[in-house]
C-alpha positions in Angstrom: 11.1 -52.0 69.9 14.9 -52.4 69.6 15.7 -50.6 72.9 14.2 -52.1 76.0 13.4 -49.2 78.3 11.3 -48.5 81.3 9.7 -45.4 79.8 9.4 -43.3 76.7 9.5 -39.5 76.5 7.9 -38.0 73.4 8.2 -34.4 72.6 6.5 -32.4 69.8 7.9 -29.2 68.2 6.6 -26.2 70.1 4.3 -24.3 67.8 4.9 -20.6 67.5 2.2 -18.6 69.3 2.0 -16.0 66.5 -0.9 -17.8 64.7 -3.2 -20.8 65.0 -2.3 -24.4 64.1 -2.9 -25.5 60.5 -2.9 -28.8 58.7 0.7 -28.5 57.8 1.7 -28.6 61.4 -0.7 -31.5 62.1 0.6 -33.6 59.2 4.2 -32.8 59.9 4.3 -33.2 63.7 1.3 -33.6 65.9 -0.8 -36.4 64.2 2.1 -38.8 63.8 3.3 -38.1 67.4 -0.2 -38.7 68.7 -0.5 -42.0 66.8 2.8 -43.2 68.3 1.9 -42.2 71.8 -1.6 -43.7 71.7 0.0 -47.0 70.4 2.5 -47.1 73.2 -0.2 -46.4 75.8 -2.3 -49.2 74.4 0.7 -51.5 74.8 0.8 -50.5 78.5 4.1 -48.6 78.3 5.0 -45.7 80.5 4.9 -42.7 78.3 5.2 -38.9 78.9 3.9 -36.7 76.0 5.2 -33.1 76.2 4.5 -29.9 74.2 3.8 -26.2 74.7 3.7 -22.9 73.0 6.9 -21.2 71.8 6.2 -17.6 72.8 9.5 -15.8 72.1 11.3 -14.9 68.9 10.9 -12.5 66.1 7.6 -13.7 64.5 5.8 -12.8 67.8 7.2 -9.3 67.9 6.5 -8.7 64.2 2.8 -9.6 64.7 2.6 -7.5 67.8 3.9 -4.5 65.9 1.5 -5.2 63.0 -1.5 -5.4 65.3 -0.4 -2.5 67.6 -0.5 -4.7 70.7 2.2 -6.1 73.1 4.0 -9.4 72.4 2.3 -10.8 75.6 -1.1 -10.0 74.2 -0.2 -11.9 71.0 1.1 -15.0 72.8 -1.8 -15.1 75.3 -4.3 -15.1 72.5 -2.7 -17.7 70.3 -1.6 -19.9 73.2 -5.2 -20.3 74.2 -6.4 -20.9 70.6 -3.7 -23.5 70.0 -4.2 -25.3 73.3 -8.0 -25.5 72.8 -7.6 -26.7 69.2 -5.3 -29.5 70.3 -7.7 -30.6 73.0 -10.7 -30.6 70.8 -8.8 -32.5 68.1 -7.9 -35.2 70.5 -4.1 -34.6 70.8 -3.5 -36.1 74.2 -0.5 -34.2 75.6 0.2 -34.9 79.3 1.2 -31.2 79.5 0.9 -28.3 77.1 2.6 -25.4 78.8 4.4 -22.3 77.4 7.8 -20.6 77.3 6.6 -17.5 79.1 5.9 -19.6 82.3 7.9 -18.7 85.4 9.2 -22.3 85.6 10.5 -22.1 82.1 12.1 -18.6 82.6 14.0 -19.9 85.7 15.0 -23.2 84.1 16.3 -21.7 80.8 18.1 -18.9 82.7 19.8 -21.4 85.0 20.7 -23.6 82.1 22.5 -20.7 80.3 24.2 -19.5 83.5 25.7 -23.0 84.1 27.2 -23.0 80.6 28.5 -19.5 81.2 30.0 -20.2 84.6 31.7 -23.3 83.3 33.2 -21.5 80.4 31.2 -23.4 77.8 30.2 -20.2 76.0 32.4 -17.8 74.0 32.0 -14.0 74.2 32.3 -12.4 70.8 31.7 -9.1 69.1 30.3 -8.8 65.6 28.9 -6.2 63.2 25.2 -6.3 63.0 22.7 -4.1 61.2 21.2 -1.3 63.4 18.3 1.0 62.7 19.3 4.5 63.8 15.7 5.8 63.6 14.2 3.3 66.0 17.6 2.8 67.8 17.5 -1.0 67.8 19.5 -3.8 66.3 17.6 -5.6 63.6 16.9 -9.3 63.4 17.4 -11.0 60.0 13.7 -10.9 59.4 13.5 -7.2 60.0 15.9 -6.5 57.1 14.8 -6.7 53.5 16.6 -6.0 50.2 17.2 -7.3 46.8 18.2 -10.9 46.5 21.6 -11.3 44.9 20.5 -14.5 43.2 17.1 -13.8 41.7 16.6 -10.0 42.0 13.5 -10.3 44.3 13.3 -6.8 45.8 11.8 -8.0 49.1 14.1 -10.8 50.2 14.5 -11.3 53.9 17.9 -11.1 55.7 17.8 -14.8 56.3 16.1 -16.2 53.2 14.6 -15.2 49.8 11.1 -16.6 49.7 11.0 -16.3 45.9 14.0 -18.5 45.0 14.4 -20.2 48.4 18.1 -19.4 48.9 19.4 -19.0 52.4 21.0 -15.6 52.9 22.8 -13.4 55.4 21.8 -9.7 55.8 25.2 -8.6 54.4 24.4 -10.3 51.1 21.3 -8.2 50.4 21.5 -5.4 47.8 20.3 -2.1 49.0 19.1 -3.4 52.4 16.4 -1.5 54.3 14.8 -1.8 57.7 11.3 -3.1 57.9 10.9 -1.1 61.1 11.4 2.3 59.5 12.2 1.8 55.8 15.5 3.6 56.4 18.9 2.2 55.4 20.4 0.4 58.4 24.1 0.7 59.4 26.5 -1.9 60.7 27.3 -1.5 64.3 29.4 -3.5 66.8 27.5 -5.7 69.3 28.5 -8.4 71.8 26.9 -11.8 72.1 27.6 -15.3 73.6 28.3 -18.2 71.3 28.1 -22.0 71.7 31.2 -23.4 70.0 29.5 -26.1 67.9 32.8 -26.9 66.3 34.0 -28.4 69.6 31.2 -31.0 69.5 31.6 -31.9 65.8 33.5 -35.1 66.3 31.1 -36.3 69.0 28.1 -35.5 66.8 29.7 -37.4 63.9 30.1 -40.5 66.1 26.7 -40.2 67.8 24.7 -39.6 64.6 26.6 -40.8 61.6 27.9 -43.9 63.2 25.3 -44.5 65.9 22.0 -43.7 64.2 22.1 -44.9 60.6 18.5 -46.1 61.1 17.3 -42.5 61.2 15.1 -41.3 58.3 17.2 -40.4 55.2 16.1 -36.8 55.3 17.3 -36.4 58.9 20.5 -38.3 58.5 21.3 -36.6 55.2 20.7 -33.1 56.6 22.9 -33.8 59.6 25.7 -35.2 57.5 25.5 -32.2 55.2 25.9 -29.8 58.2 28.7 -31.8 59.7 30.6 -32.2 56.4 30.4 -28.5 55.8 32.0 -27.9 59.2 30.3 -26.5 62.3 30.9 -23.0 63.4 30.2 -21.2 66.8 26.6 -20.0 66.9 25.2 -17.1 68.9 23.0 -18.1 71.8 21.9 -14.5 72.6 20.2 -11.8 70.6 19.8 -8.0 70.8 16.0 -8.0 71.5 13.6 -6.7 74.1 11.2 -9.7 74.0 12.5 -13.0 75.5 14.3 -14.3 78.5 17.0 -11.8 79.7 20.5 -13.0 79.4 21.5 -13.7 83.1 25.0 -12.1 82.8 26.2 -8.8 83.9 26.7 -6.4 81.1 24.1 -8.1 78.9 21.3 -5.6 79.3 19.0 -5.4 76.3 19.8 -8.9 75.2 17.8 -12.1 75.5 18.4 -15.8 75.0 18.2 -16.9 71.3 14.8 -18.4 70.7 16.4 -21.7 69.5 18.3 -21.9 72.8 15.3 -21.1 74.8 12.6 -23.1 73.0 13.9 -26.7 73.2 14.7 -26.2 76.9 10.9 -25.8 77.1 10.6 -29.6 76.7 12.5 -30.0 79.9 10.9 -27.1 81.8 7.4 -28.3 80.9 8.3 -31.8 82.1 9.6 -30.2 85.4 6.3 -28.2 85.7 4.2 -31.4 85.2 6.3 -33.5 87.6 6.2 -30.9 90.4 2.4 -30.7 90.0 2.0 -34.5 90.4 5.1 -36.2 91.7 3.2 -39.3 92.7 2.3 -40.0 89.1 5.3 -38.7 87.2 8.2 -38.7 89.6 11.0 -36.2 89.1 11.9 -34.5 85.8 15.4 -35.9 86.1 13.9 -39.4 85.7 12.6 -38.4 82.3 15.6 -36.4 81.1 18.7 -37.8 82.8 17.9 -41.5 83.4 19.4 -43.9 80.8 16.3 -46.1 81.1 14.3 -43.4 79.3 13.9 -43.4 75.5 13.6 -39.9 74.1 11.8 -39.2 70.7 11.5 -35.8 69.1 8.7 -35.3 66.5 9.5 -32.3 64.3 9.2 -30.9 60.8 12.2 -30.9 58.4 12.9 -27.2 59.0 13.8 -28.0 62.6 16.2 -30.8 62.0 19.4 -28.9 62.6 18.1 -27.5 65.9 17.0 -30.8 67.3 19.9 -32.9 66.0 22.9 -30.5 66.2 22.3 -27.5 68.4 20.1 -28.9 71.2 22.1 -32.1 71.7 25.3 -29.9 71.8 23.7 -27.7 74.4 22.8 -30.8 76.5 26.2 -32.3 76.0 27.8 -29.0 77.1 25.6 -28.9 80.2 26.1 -32.6 81.0 23.9 -35.2 82.5 21.2 -35.4 79.8 20.1 -38.3 77.7 20.2 -37.9 73.9 17.2 -38.5 71.5 16.9 -42.1 70.3 15.1 -40.9 67.2 14.0 -37.7 65.5 11.4 -38.7 62.9 11.1 -35.4 61.0 8.5 -35.1 58.3 8.7 -33.1 55.0 6.2 -30.4 54.2 2.5 -30.6 53.3 1.2 -28.4 50.6 -2.3 -27.1 50.2 -4.0 -27.5 46.8 -0.5 -27.6 45.1 0.7 -24.4 46.8 3.0 -24.0 49.8 1.2 -23.4 53.1 2.0 -20.0 54.5 0.9 -18.5 57.8 2.0 -15.0 56.9 0.0 -15.2 53.6 -3.0 -16.9 55.1 -2.8 -19.9 52.8 -3.7 -22.6 55.2 -6.5 -24.7 56.6 -6.6 -23.7 60.2 -7.5 -26.3 62.8 -9.8 -24.2 64.9 -11.8 -23.2 61.7 -11.9 -26.8 60.5 -13.4 -28.0 63.8 -16.1 -25.4 63.4 -16.8 -26.3 59.8 -16.7 -30.0 60.3 -18.1 -30.7 63.8 -17.3 -34.3 64.8 -14.8 -34.6 61.9 -11.6 -35.0 63.9 -11.0 -38.5 62.8 -11.6 -37.7 59.1 -8.8 -35.1 59.1 -6.5 -37.4 61.2 -7.1 -40.2 58.7 -6.5 -38.1 55.6 -3.4 -36.4 56.9 -2.0 -39.8 57.9 -2.8 -41.3 54.5 -1.1 -38.3 52.8 1.7 -38.0 55.4 4.8 -36.3 54.0 7.2 -38.8 55.5 9.7 -39.1 52.7 8.9 -36.1 50.4 6.6 -33.1 50.3 3.0 -34.1 49.8 -0.3 -32.4 48.9 -3.7 -31.9 50.6 -6.7 -31.3 48.4 -10.3 -30.9 49.5 -11.5 -33.3 46.8 -9.1 -36.0 48.0 -10.3 -35.3 51.6 -13.9 -35.9 50.5 -13.1 -39.0 48.4 -11.1 -40.7 51.2 -13.9 -40.1 53.7 -16.7 -41.3 51.4 -15.0 -44.2 49.6 -12.8 -45.5 52.5 -14.0 -44.5 55.9 -17.7 -44.5 55.0 -17.9 -47.2 52.3 -15.4 -49.7 53.8 -14.8 -49.2 57.5 -18.2 -47.7 58.5 -20.2 -49.8 56.1 -18.8 -53.1 57.4 -19.3 -52.2 61.1 -22.8 -51.0 60.5 -23.9 -54.1 58.7 -22.4 -56.4 61.2 -24.1 -54.7 64.2 -27.4 -54.0 62.5 -27.8 -57.7 61.4 -26.8 -59.0 64.8 -29.7 -57.0 66.4 -32.0 -58.0 63.6 -31.4 -61.8 63.8 -30.0 -62.4 67.3 -31.4 -59.7 69.5 -28.2 -57.8 69.8 -26.3 -60.8 71.3 -23.1 -62.3 69.9 -24.3 -65.5 68.3 -22.6 -68.9 68.7 -20.2 -69.8 65.9 -20.5 -73.2 64.3 -17.7 -75.0 62.4 -15.6 -72.4 60.5 -15.4 -72.7 56.7 -12.3 -71.9 54.6 -13.8 -68.5 54.0 -14.1 -67.8 57.7 -10.6 -69.1 58.5 -9.1 -67.0 55.6 -10.6 -63.8 56.9 -9.6 -64.3 60.5 -6.3 -65.8 59.6 -5.1 -62.8 57.7 -5.4 -60.4 60.7 -2.4 -61.6 62.8 0.0 -60.9 59.9 -1.6 -57.4 59.5 -1.1 -56.8 63.2 2.6 -57.7 62.9 3.0 -55.3 60.0 1.0 -52.6 61.8 3.3 -52.9 64.8 6.4 -52.9 62.8 5.4 -49.9 60.8 4.4 -47.8 63.8 7.5 -48.7 65.7 9.7 -47.7 62.8 7.6 -44.4 62.3 6.0 -45.4 59.0 2.6 -44.3 59.9 1.2 -44.1 56.4 1.9 -47.8 55.9 0.6 -48.6 59.3 -2.7 -46.9 58.4 -2.9 -49.1 55.3 -2.5 -52.2 57.6 -5.4 -51.0 59.8 -7.5 -50.3 56.7 -6.5 -53.7 55.4 -8.4 -55.3 58.3 -11.5 -53.2 57.4 -11.2 -54.3 53.8 -11.1 -57.9 54.9 -14.2 -57.5 57.0 -16.1 -55.6 54.3 -15.2 -58.2 51.6 -16.1 -61.0 54.0 -19.6 -59.8 54.9 -20.3 -58.9 51.2 -19.1 -62.3 50.0 -20.9 -64.4 52.6 -24.2 -62.3 52.5 -25.6 -63.2 55.9 -28.9 -61.4 55.1 -29.5 -64.0 52.4 -28.1 -66.9 54.4 -30.6 -66.1 57.2 -33.5 -67.1 55.0 -32.3 -70.8 54.8 -29.5 -71.4 57.4 -29.6 -69.5 60.6 -26.7 -71.4 62.1 -24.5 -70.4 59.2 -25.7 -66.8 59.6 -24.8 -66.9 63.2 -21.3 -68.0 62.4 -20.8 -65.3 59.8 -22.0 -62.6 62.2 -19.8 -64.0 65.0 -16.8 -63.8 62.7 -17.8 -60.3 61.6 -18.1 -59.1 65.2 -14.6 -60.5 66.0 -13.3 -58.4 63.1 -15.2 -55.3 64.4 -13.4 -55.7 67.7 -10.1 -56.0 65.9 -10.9 -52.7 64.1 -11.8 -51.0 67.3 -8.2 -51.8 68.5 -6.3 -51.3 65.3 -7.8 -47.9 64.5 -7.6 -46.4 68.0 -4.2 -44.7 67.4 -5.4 -43.2 64.1 -9.1 -42.5 64.7 -9.6 -42.4 68.5 -13.1 -40.9 68.4 -14.5 -43.6 66.0 -12.7 -46.3 68.0 -14.3 -45.1 71.2 -17.8 -45.1 69.6 -17.2 -48.6 68.2 -16.0 -49.9 71.6 -19.2 -48.5 73.1 -21.4 -50.2 70.5 -19.6 -53.5 71.2 -19.9 -52.8 74.9 -16.1 -53.5 75.2 -14.4 -50.4 76.4 -11.8 -52.8 77.9 -10.3 -53.8 74.5 -6.5 -53.6 74.7 -3.8 -54.0 72.0 -2.8 -57.5 73.0 -6.2 -58.8 72.0 -5.8 -57.7 68.4 -6.0 -60.7 66.1 -6.7 -63.2 68.9 -9.6 -65.7 69.0 -13.1 -65.1 70.4 -12.6 -61.5 71.5 -16.4 -61.2 71.5 -17.8 -64.0 73.6 -20.9 -65.9 72.7 -24.0 -64.3 74.3 -22.3 -60.9 74.9 -24.8 -58.1 74.5 -23.9 -55.3 72.2 -25.5 -51.8 71.8 -27.4 -50.6 68.7 -25.5 -49.4 65.7 -24.5 -45.8 65.2 -22.9 -44.4 62.1 -19.1 -44.2 62.5 -18.6 -41.7 59.7 -21.0 -39.5 57.7 -20.8 -38.9 53.9 -19.3 -35.4 53.0 -21.4 -33.7 50.4 -20.1 -31.6 47.5 -21.5 -28.4 49.0 -19.2 -28.6 52.1 -16.2 -29.1 49.9 -17.2 -26.3 47.5 -17.5 -23.9 50.5 -13.9 -24.7 51.4 -12.7 -24.2 47.9 -14.5 -20.8 47.7 -12.7 -19.8 50.8 -9.3 -20.6 49.3 -10.3 -18.9 46.1 -11.0 -15.7 48.1 -7.6 -16.0 49.9 -5.8 -16.5 46.6 -7.5 -13.5 45.0 -6.7 -11.3 48.0 -3.1 -12.5 47.9 -2.7 -11.9 44.2 -4.2 -8.4 44.6 -1.9 -7.6 47.4 1.1 -8.8 45.5 0.2 -6.7 42.5 -0.3 -3.7 44.6 3.1 -4.2 46.3 4.8 -4.8 43.0 3.3 -1.6 41.6 4.9 0.3 44.5 8.3 -1.1 43.9 10.5 1.4 42.1 14.1 0.8 40.9 16.7 3.0 42.6 17.8 6.1 40.7 20.9 5.9 38.5 23.8 8.4 38.5 23.2 11.8 37.0 24.1 12.4 33.4 24.7 15.7 31.6 22.4 17.3 29.0 25.1 16.7 26.4 25.0 13.0 27.2 21.2 13.0 26.8 21.5 14.9 23.4 23.7 12.1 22.0 20.7 9.7 22.2 18.6 9.5 19.0 15.2 8.3 20.2 12.6 7.8 17.5 9.2 6.2 16.8 9.0 3.1 14.7 6.5 0.5 13.4 7.0 -3.3 13.6 6.6 -4.8 10.1 7.6 -8.5 10.9 8.1 -10.5 14.1 9.3 -14.0 14.8 10.8 -16.0 17.6 14.6 -16.5 17.7 15.1 -20.3 17.4 16.4 -22.2 20.6 15.6 -19.2 22.9 12.7 -18.5 25.3 13.0 -14.8 25.6 14.1 -13.4 22.2 12.0 -11.9 19.3 13.5 -10.9 16.0 11.7 -7.7 14.8 11.9 -6.0 11.4 10.9 -2.3 11.9 10.4 0.8 9.9 12.2 3.7 11.5 11.3 6.3 8.9 14.9 6.4 8.0 15.3 2.7 7.0 14.1 -0.8 7.6 16.3 -2.6 10.2 16.3 -5.6 12.5 16.2 -5.4 16.3 16.5 -8.5 18.6 14.6 -7.9 21.9 14.2 -10.0 25.0 10.4 -9.6 25.2 9.1 -13.0 24.1 7.9 -13.9 27.6 5.6 -10.9 27.6 4.5 -10.5 23.9 3.9 -13.0 21.1 5.1 -12.3 17.5 1.4 -11.8 16.5 1.0 -9.1 19.2 3.9 -7.2 17.8 2.8 -6.8 14.2 1.9 -3.2 13.4 2.7 -2.0 16.9 4.1 1.5 17.3 7.2 1.5 19.5 10.0 3.9 20.6 13.6 2.9 19.9 17.1 4.2 20.6 18.1 4.4 17.0 21.8 5.3 17.3 22.9 2.4 19.6 25.9 0.6 18.3 24.9 -2.6 16.5 25.3 -5.9 18.5 25.3 -9.5 17.2 22.8 -11.6 19.3 22.4 -15.3 18.4 24.1 -14.6 15.1 21.7 -11.8 14.2 22.8 -8.2 13.9 20.6 -6.0 16.1 20.5 -2.3 15.4 18.9 -0.3 18.1 17.0 -0.9 21.4 13.3 -0.8 22.2 12.3 1.5 25.0 10.4 -0.4 27.7 9.1 0.3 31.2 10.0 -2.3 33.8 7.3 -2.9 36.4 8.0 -3.6 40.1 7.1 -7.3 39.5 9.7 -7.5 36.6 7.2 -7.4 33.8 7.8 -5.1 30.8 5.5 -2.6 29.1 6.0 -0.5 25.9 6.6 3.2 26.0 4.4 4.4 23.1 3.2 7.8 21.6 -0.2 9.0 22.9 -1.4 9.4 19.3 -0.4 7.9 16.0 2.7 9.6 14.6 4.9 9.0 11.5 7.7 6.5 11.8 11.0 8.3 12.5 9.5 11.1 14.6 12.2 12.2 17.1 11.6 12.1 20.8 13.4 14.7 22.9 
């Protein structure tokens, strides 16, 4: 590593306790962090691995209201599910606590109070949406309305999930409260702000000049924020769930969840240190000693909080070290669709562990192989099956099984003596030190996907070696040569037990047990004679089992059911959506409109357009042309002979060089699709409607 330190502190983004952990969380944060920590521990380094549940914030209150329970009920349930899932999956946190703990409440409150007492915060008033029916200020996620960019009628006050644009509540058209469906009003409120602008120059020097080695997505996002200019940001919210603001006159306000949550890293460290000071020392040693190296593992949606806001908070407080690296990953999609907790589109960890007992390493392997390190990546069940069967089973597991089974068959389960090594033997063993160097370099630079390829490269060497040398055939004529081949094979097995431990810890533990070498450490990787002559090994066990089609089809059926339910719900919701009423018009205005029936005689697409059809129609009065934007809903063939209703006396318009006389009457659905307004029975063209 570049920085010589006495210790390394690794934190993982605190998962929201409003739902279980899914594979997107694992691929983005927890698997790469666990690989890194396991590697450091194997190197004998002093490491502290910290995480916990984020139990405050709007998503928790929204789920509580939806389920008709208290926020505490929600976080208690999901904290236990998440904690148990991590433990069963082999994520080896030194502490997994929670932001509702007494230690955290005190620490976060004291942290805020210090900033307040030292004048580091600004008291400001602002206008915020207020629901007069429930008599509460609304969070951005409690406000919905029409997106000004794409017309989505259900955009949130902070983001439109249809077009992806970031929004503010004031931008929404016809905003409404999700709490009561009423129209909210703007009302003055007071909050306390952290003046991020005062830390902008320091952040520029610290990040843009001091950490050019950070991942491009992290560095680029930080640069974008800094180039746009930082503004003061509210560190308190008008909510009743969270840590009360410890200031007189702040009743009904709590600490902003993104002020509260990252402090959880520190408070959880404090909780652990106070429970075992002999092992861990003081929390200050981990957070305020320059000999500690701090690494944050997060997803890309948390970059600004961990690289801009939290460091500014610690800078304002004083005395804290800053993160040495923030290796944020991009997002993992599921079967080519965005993972969504709210929509149920996910593979949940606790369900996976039930469906694939003993399959922790398979998921760890596949998520690492598909890690979204530089761009969004995709998880599919077919790829999951293929990687297990063709790589873990057919290469890694196959090689180990053959080496150990043949050692028991020919040499009674003892490591045979090696004779003179041939060029084939030397080539196989000689390639491993270079792979070790690459493996170390990739892990230490947070390129875990490439590091996994290095580890699998050792397995490929072993599998090819034993296939090429064929010791089961050699044993028939030259037992000394067979002994050498199996000696070399067992050395490579030991290398695999070491190299794969950060990635597949359960399989590595089983392999060490088979080799009767639970004492294997990283420094032995690639060295000579790890397995001494005469050393007794245990019988072979399968490291990985083949995954059959039936198991995969079961998972795909489950996703099909979720997709069908989601589509049905979306259609039902769209059908409910009704456009707001227009202004009143007089009877005289209505009488001016000449609405008639007509029949489509000819139809064709307008060249160089996606939406326009050119229609020749019989109005009963004449034959005329109408240009209509319905090509995305109806083909020219579907229009021929169709009865329609038109506004016949609309002033002509020229569209794409074509004179259009009239307008077809259509009904616009809540989802934006168009349907014809047609007579109940066949009528003559030109029949008036009124």
